[in-house]
C-alpha positions in Angstrom: 0.0 0.0 0.0 1.2 3.5 -0.8 2.3 5.6 2.2 2.5 9.0 0.5 1.6 10.8 -2.7 -1.7 10.5 -4.5 -3.7 7.6 -3.0 -6.7 7.9 -5.4 -6.0 5.2 -8.0 -7.8 6.9 -10.8 -6.1 10.2 -10.2 -2.7 8.6 -9.8 -3.0 6.6 -13.0 -4.2 9.7 -15.0 -1.3 11.8 -13.6 1.3 9.1 -14.6 0.0 9.2 -18.2 0.6 13.0 -18.6 3.3 14.1 -21.0 4.8 17.4 -22.0 2.2 19.9 -23.4 -0.7 17.7 -22.2 -3.5 19.7 -20.5 -5.7 18.8 -17.6 -8.3 20.7 -15.5 -8.9 21.1 -11.8 -12.5 22.3 -11.4 -15.1 23.4 -9.0 -18.1 21.1 -8.5 -20.2 22.8 -11.2 -18.0 23.0 -14.3 -19.7 21.3 -17.3 -17.5 18.8 -19.0 -17.9 17.7 -22.6 -18.8 14.1 -23.3 -15.8 11.8 -23.8 -13.5 13.5 -21.3 -12.5 11.5 -18.2 -13.8 13.1 -15.0 -12.0 12.1 -11.8 -14.7 13.0 -9.3 -13.2 13.7 -5.9 -16.3 15.7 -4.7 -17.9 14.3 -1.6 -20.2 17.2 -0.6 -20.2 20.9 -1.3 -16.9 22.2 -0.1 -15.1 18.8 0.2 -12.4 18.6 -1.0 -11.6 22.2 -1.5 -9.9 23.4 -4.7 -7.0 24.7 -2.6 -6.5 21.3 -1.0 -6.3 19.6 -4.4 -3.8 22.2 -5.6 -1.7 21.6 -2.5 -1.8 17.8 -2.9 -0.8 18.0 -6.6 2.0 20.5 -6.2 4.8 18.0 -5.4 3.6 15.6 -8.1 3.8 17.9 -11.2 5.9 20.0 -13.4 3.7 22.6 -15.1 4.6 25.3 -17.7 1.4 27.3 -17.9 -2.1 27.8 -16.6 -5.4 29.1 -18.0 -8.2 30.6 -16.1 -11.4 32.5 -16.8 -11.0 36.3 -16.9 -13.7 36.4 -14.2 -11.2 34.7 -11.8 -8.7 37.6 -12.0 -7.9 39.0 -8.6 -10.3 36.5 -7.0 -9.7 33.8 -4.4 -9.3 31.0 -7.0 -6.5 32.9 -8.8 -4.7 33.5 -5.5 -4.8 29.8 -4.7 -3.3 28.9 -8.1 -0.6 31.5 -7.7 0.2 30.4 -4.2 0.8 26.8 -5.2 2.1 27.0 -8.7 4.6 29.4 -10.1 3.4 29.4 -13.7 2.4 32.1 -16.1 -1.4 32.4 -16.2 -3.4 33.4 -19.3 -7.1 34.4 -19.2 -10.1 33.9 -21.5 -13.8 34.6 -21.0 -15.5 31.9 -19.0 -18.2 31.4 -21.7 -18.3 31.7 -25.5 -16.3 30.3 -28.4 -12.7 29.6 -27.3 -13.8 30.6 -23.7 -12.7 28.6 -20.7 -15.6 26.1 -20.8 -15.0 25.5 -24.5 -11.2 25.0 -23.9 -11.9 22.1 -21.5 -12.5 19.9 -24.6 -8.7 19.8 -25.1 -8.0 18.3 -21.6 -6.9 14.8 -21.0 -9.1 14.7 -17.9 -10.9 16.9 -15.3 -10.4 16.6 -11.6 -13.7 17.6 -10.0 -13.5 19.0 -6.5 -16.3 19.9 -4.1 -15.4 23.6 -4.4 -18.2 26.2 -4.5 -16.1 29.3 -4.9 -17.0 31.0 -8.2 -14.5 30.4 -11.1 -12.4 28.0 -9.1 -11.2 26.3 -12.4 -7.8 26.1 -14.0 -6.4 24.4 -17.1 -2.8 23.4 -16.6 -0.3 22.6 -19.3 2.4 20.1 -18.3 6.1 20.9 -18.5 9.1 18.6 -18.3 11.5 18.1 -15.4 14.7 18.3 -17.5 
């Protein structure tokens, strides 16, 4: 049995398959996800687990090169959480509309659904390489 790291088998397997330039999403509990995209549903009840807790758990596991958030998240709590845990450049698009955040989810390998209820607590991360 594992004694540290990601214990959720589905999440651990999905993370191990990520390669350079792959994208994945960490979302609040309400983000719509297009059919055909794997959803790793960690949500138990509203607020559990928190978006911030998932960011914190993933930090030592990943090398990231960029993040994308909705423009509506600028200077809001969700953006502060992302910046606190990951030192990556962030870009912004509108939450809705063509090429908006919700539309861009279709390019993700998977979505990690949290129990978060904070508005716009969603980020698309692009993987980097450790060398």
